[in-house]
PASEBA-1860 file (N, C-alpha, C; in nm, 3 decimals):
! residues 81
1> MQKIAKYI> 0.082/-0.120/0.000/0.000/0.000/0.000/0.086/0.125/0.000 ~ 0.197/0.123/0.074/0.283/0.241/0.078/0.350/0.266/-0.056 ~ 0.382/0.159/-0.130/0.442/0.177/-0.262/0.344/0.244/-0.357 ~ 0.218/0.207/-0.349/0.116/0.268/-0.434/0.098/0.415/-0.397 ~ 0.096/0.444/-0.267/0.082/0.583/-0.222/0.201/0.667/-0.266 ~ 0.321/0.612/-0.257/0.439/0.686/-0.303/0.434/0.708/-0.453 ~ 0.390/0.608/-0.528/0.378/0.622/-0.673/0.278/0.731/-0.710 ~ 0.163/0.731/-0.644/0.062/0.833/-0.671/0.114/0.971/-0.634
9> SRSLLLIA> 0.181/0.982/-0.520/0.236/1.109/-0.475/0.339/1.162/-0.574 ~ 0.427/1.077/-0.619/0.529/1.121/-0.716/0.467/1.155/-0.850 ~ 0.364/1.084/-0.889/0.296/1.114/-1.016/0.229/1.251/-1.010 ~ 0.161/1.279/-0.900/0.097/1.410/-0.885/0.200/1.523/-0.880 ~ 0.312/1.497/-0.813/0.420/1.596/-0.807/0.478/1.620/-0.946 ~ 0.494/1.516/-1.023/0.545/1.528/-1.159/0.449/1.609/-1.247 ~ 0.320/1.584/-1.234/0.220/1.660/-1.310/0.226/1.807/-1.274 ~ 0.237/1.838/-1.144/0.247/1.978/-1.100/0.374/2.042/-1.155
17> GVMFLVDL> 0.484/1.968/-1.155/0.609/2.021/-1.207/0.602/2.047/-1.356 ~ 0.541/1.956/-1.430/0.527/1.975/-1.575/0.438/2.096/-1.604 ~ 0.330/2.110/-1.529/0.243/2.226/-1.548/0.318/2.356/-1.521 ~ 0.402/2.356/-1.418/0.480/2.475/-1.384/0.578/2.508/-1.496 ~ 0.645/2.406/-1.548/0.741/2.429/-1.657/0.671/2.474/-1.786 ~ 0.556/2.417/-1.815/0.479/2.460/-1.932/0.440/2.606/-1.917 ~ 0.402/2.645/-1.797/0.366/2.784/-1.771/0.486/2.876/-1.791 ~ 0.604/2.831/-1.755/0.723/2.915/-1.769/0.767/2.931/-1.914
25> FTNIPFSW> 0.763/2.825/-1.991/0.826/2.825/-2.122/0.731/2.832/-2.241 ~ 0.602/2.839/-2.219/0.508/2.851/-2.331/0.410/2.964/-2.303 ~ 0.325/2.988/-2.398/0.223/3.092/-2.383/0.091/3.037/-2.330 ~ 0.091/2.909/-2.296/-0.030/2.849/-2.241/-0.044/2.894/-2.095 ~ -0.148/2.970/-2.063/-0.160/3.022/-1.927/-0.219/2.918/-1.830 ~ -0.143/2.887/-1.727/-0.192/2.806/-1.616/-0.189/2.892/-1.492 ~ -0.292/2.886/-1.415/-0.294/2.958/-1.289/-0.222/2.876/-1.183 ~ -0.170/2.942/-1.080/-0.107/2.869/-0.970/-0.207/2.777/-0.903
33> MFIWLFLA> -0.336/2.810/-0.916/-0.439/2.726/-0.853/-0.445/2.588/-0.918 ~ -0.427/2.583/-1.050/-0.429/2.454/-1.118/-0.309/2.368/-1.075 ~ -0.196/2.433/-1.055/-0.078/2.361/-1.008/-0.101/2.307/-0.868 ~ -0.167/2.384/-0.781/-0.194/2.339/-0.645/-0.292/2.223/-0.640 ~ -0.375/2.209/-0.743/-0.468/2.096/-0.744/-0.395/1.963/-0.751 ~ -0.273/1.962/-0.806/-0.194/1.841/-0.810/-0.086/1.839/-0.702 ~ -0.033/1.954/-0.668/0.076/1.961/-0.571/0.028/1.932/-0.429 ~ -0.084/1.987/-0.389/-0.133/1.968/-0.252/-0.163/1.822/-0.219
41> PSLIIKEF> -0.237/1.748/-0.303/-0.258/1.607/-0.269/-0.128/1.527/-0.266 ~ -0.033/1.565/-0.352/0.096/1.497/-0.351/0.167/1.516/-0.217 ~ 0.166/1.639/-0.167/0.231/1.667/-0.038/0.158/1.600/0.078 ~ 0.025/1.595/0.070/-0.053/1.532/0.176/-0.024/1.382/0.182 ~ -0.023/1.316/0.068/0.005/1.172/0.064/0.145/1.144/0.114 ~ 0.242/1.224/0.069/0.382/1.206/0.111/0.396/1.220/0.262 ~ 0.335/1.321/0.317/0.345/1.345/0.461/0.273/1.235/0.539 ~ 0.160/1.188/0.490/0.085/1.084/0.559/0.163/0.952/0.561
49> VEMPEKGM> 0.231/0.921/0.450/0.308/0.797/0.442/0.429/0.803/0.536 ~ 0.492/0.919/0.547/0.614/0.933/0.627/0.588/0.978/0.771 ~ 0.463/0.982/0.814/0.429/1.029/0.948/0.481/0.931/1.053 ~ 0.553/0.982/1.155/0.603/0.894/1.260/0.490/0.843/1.350 ~ 0.520/0.740/1.426/0.419/0.679/1.513/0.381/0.766/1.632 ~ 0.480/0.826/1.697/0.456/0.904/1.820/0.542/1.028/1.819 ~ 0.515/1.116/1.916/0.602/1.230/1.940/0.550/1.360/1.880 ~ 0.631/1.465/1.903/0.596/1.598/1.855/0.598/1.606/1.703
57> SRTYSIIY> 0.687/1.532/1.639/0.693/1.540/1.493/0.563/1.488/1.430 ~ 0.493/1.399/1.498/0.363/1.353/1.448/0.262/1.467/1.453 ~ 0.266/1.546/1.559/0.178/1.661/1.571/0.205/1.761/1.460 ~ 0.333/1.788/1.434/0.369/1.880/1.327/0.324/1.826/1.191 ~ 0.332/1.695/1.172/0.286/1.634/1.047/0.136/1.654/1.029 ~ 0.060/1.637/1.135/-0.085/1.655/1.127/-0.119/1.800/1.097 ~ -0.048/1.895/1.159/-0.070/2.037/1.131/-0.035/2.069/0.986 ~ 0.075/2.013/0.938/0.117/2.033/0.799/0.012/1.979/0.702
65> IAAISLMW> -0.039/1.861/0.729/-0.143/1.802/0.645/-0.268/1.889/0.645 ~ -0.306/1.940/0.760/-0.425/2.025/0.768/-0.406/2.154/0.688 ~ -0.288/2.216/0.699/-0.262/2.340/0.627/-0.262/2.318/0.476 ~ -0.199/2.212/0.430/-0.196/2.184/0.287/-0.337/2.149/0.238 ~ -0.416/2.080/0.320/-0.554/2.047/0.282/-0.637/2.174/0.265 ~ -0.617/2.271/0.353/-0.689/2.397/0.340/-0.650/2.472/0.213 ~ -0.521/2.468/0.179/-0.476/2.531/0.055/-0.540/2.464/-0.066 ~ -0.549/2.331/-0.062/-0.608/2.257/-0.173/-0.756/2.290/-0.187
73> VAALELII> -0.827/2.295/-0.078/-0.970/2.327/-0.082/-0.991/2.470/-0.129 ~ -0.905/2.563/-0.085/-0.917/2.702/-0.128/-0.893/2.716/-0.278 ~ -0.792/2.648/-0.330/-0.765/2.653/-0.474/-0.881/2.592/-0.552 ~ -0.933/2.481/-0.505/-1.045/2.416/-0.571/-1.168/2.506/-0.570 ~ -1.191/2.571/-0.458/-1.305/2.661/-0.445/-1.292/2.781/-0.538 ~ -1.171/2.835/-0.552/-1.153/2.950/-0.641/-1.171/2.911/-0.788 ~ -1.135/2.789/-0.822/-1.151/2.744/-0.961/-1.298/2.720/-0.992 ~ -1.370/2.662/-0.898/-1.511/2.628/-0.920/-1.597/2.755/-0.932
81> T> -1.569/2.856/-0.850/-1.654/2.977/-0.853/-1.604/3.081/-0.949
END
């Protein structure tokens, strides 16, 4: 299961990176919000897979996941409306 999660995370990160590079080197306009639609889930999956069992670093991981989730929802909401 962790291998699949890592594969999905890296795939989403690659898509976000390609979108960023396309935005830099072509005239095709991509908003940063579209990039976040792929980048945020990638970071959430990565952090969830690497989350430690106990301790303060687990708390920081949960806070990080929550913050990235809010960014993802905000970007999705701005695109929809």
